[in-house]
N, C-alpha and C positions, 0 to 999 in steps of 0.2 A: 439557608438556601444556596449560598455560594459553595459550601462544602458538598452538597448534593450534586450540584452542577459540575464541580470539579471531578468528583468520583465518576459520574456518568460519562464525562468527556474522556477520562483515562480508560474506562471500560470500553468505550466505542473505539478508541485508538488501538487498544490491544486486540479487540475483536477483528478489526480491519487488517491488522498485521498478520493475524492468524488465518483469516479467511481468503484474503486476496491471492496468495500463491495457489491455493486449491482451486480458486475460480479460474485462474489463468491456465492451470493444468487441465481442468475440465474443458475449457474453451478450446485449447489446442487439440485435445483428444476428440472433441466433437467435430471440429472443423476439418481436421486433417487425418483422422483415424490413426493416430500415432501409437496408441496403446501404452501410454506412459502410466506406470502404476502410481497409486496414491500411497507413498511411503514418506517417512520423515526425511529421507535423503532427497527425494524429488521436491518435497516442500521447501527444504532448506536451499536447494539449488535455485528454485524459482524465486525465493526470497532474495537471494543474491542477485539474480538477473533483474528482478524488479527494482531493487535498490540501485543497481548500476545504471540501468537504462531508463528508469522512471523519470518523469519530468517534474522537477522541483524548481520553482522559480521564485526568487526573492528580489524584490525591487525596493530601492530606496526612494522614498517620496520627498522631494525637496519642497518644503512649505514656504520658503521665502521666494518672492518673485523678484528676480534681478533683471528686469527688462528696462 
């Protein structure tokens, strides 16, 4: 069961990495009528933009209470 869950998780991550840039291009085209074509180069550019300006937050949780 753990193997199936791991494979499914990896598949979902790869699907999101593939689909999110196209979704952002679609949203920009729909909202602002930019006419951005759906090509591998625009997908790659949007992947770079998403990776650069996307919000990723890592926090360290301190389990010891030093009060």
